[in-house]
C-alpha positions in Angstrom: -35.0 -93.2 178.9 -36.7 -96.3 177.5 -35.1 -99.2 175.7 -36.6 -98.0 172.4 -35.0 -94.5 172.7 -31.6 -96.0 173.6 -31.8 -98.4 170.6 -32.8 -95.5 168.3 -29.8 -93.4 169.6 -27.4 -96.3 169.1 -28.7 -96.9 165.6 -28.5 -93.1 164.8 -24.9 -93.0 166.1 -24.0 -96.0 164.0 -25.5 -94.4 160.9 -23.7 -91.1 161.5 -20.4 -92.8 162.0 -20.9 -94.9 158.9 -21.9 -91.9 156.9 -18.9 -89.9 158.0 -16.5 -92.8 157.2 -18.2 -93.4 153.8 -18.0 -89.7 153.0 -14.3 -89.6 153.8 -13.5 -92.6 151.7 -15.5 -91.4 148.8 -13.9 -88.0 149.0 -10.5 -89.5 148.8 -11.4 -91.7 145.9 -12.9 -88.8 143.9 -9.9 -86.6 144.8 -7.4 -89.3 143.6 -9.4 -89.8 140.4 -9.4 -86.1 139.6 -5.7 -85.8 140.3 -5.0 -88.8 138.0 -7.1 -87.3 135.2 -5.2 -84.0 135.5 -1.8 -85.8 135.4 -2.9 -87.9 132.4 -3.9 -84.7 130.5 -0.6 -83.1 131.4 1.3 -86.2 130.2 -0.6 -86.1 126.9 0.2 -82.4 126.4 3.9 -83.0 127.2 4.0 -85.9 124.8 2.4 -83.7 122.1 4.9 -80.9 122.7 7.7 -83.4 122.5 6.4 -84.8 119.3 6.1 -81.3 117.8 9.6 -80.5 118.9 11.0 -83.7 117.4 9.2 -83.1 114.2 10.6 -79.6 114.0 14.1 -80.6 114.7 14.2 -83.5 112.2 12.0 -82.2 109.4 11.9 -78.4 109.4 15.2 -77.2 110.7 17.1 -78.7 107.7 14.8 -76.8 105.3 14.8 -73.4 107.0 17.7 -70.9 106.9 19.2 -69.9 110.3 18.9 -66.2 109.3 16.7 -64.3 106.9 17.6 -60.8 106.0 20.1 -60.7 108.8 17.5 -61.6 111.4 17.2 -64.8 113.4 14.5 -67.2 112.3 12.6 -68.4 115.4 11.0 -71.3 113.6 14.4 -73.0 113.5 14.3 -73.6 117.2 12.6 -76.9 118.0 10.9 -75.7 121.1 9.4 -72.7 119.3 6.7 -74.8 117.6 5.9 -76.6 120.8 5.5 -73.3 122.7 3.3 -71.8 120.0 1.1 -75.0 120.0 0.9 -74.8 123.8 0.0 -71.1 123.7 -2.8 -71.9 121.3 -4.1 -74.6 123.6 -4.0 -72.1 126.5 -5.9 -69.6 124.5 -8.5 -72.2 123.4 -8.9 -73.7 126.9 -8.3 -70.8 129.2 -8.0 -71.7 132.9 
């Protein structure tokens, strides 16, 4: 095997190793970014649900009766509005 072939094989091996290392690093970066975006969206949804729950407990519960015609009024539970809002989000953005 000549010097030119050995040089080409060494250069090819260096490129392959460099490509594999770059692919692994880039995969990790893309994975971490995707994970952070999902977590940020979850934080936003949780903050929205908490805000809805707080609004319900401070502004709506004092205005609504606990019972209507002998039946419990679900709207008086602060988590009810947050759950309904989250359900609508799930229906709108399935998956």
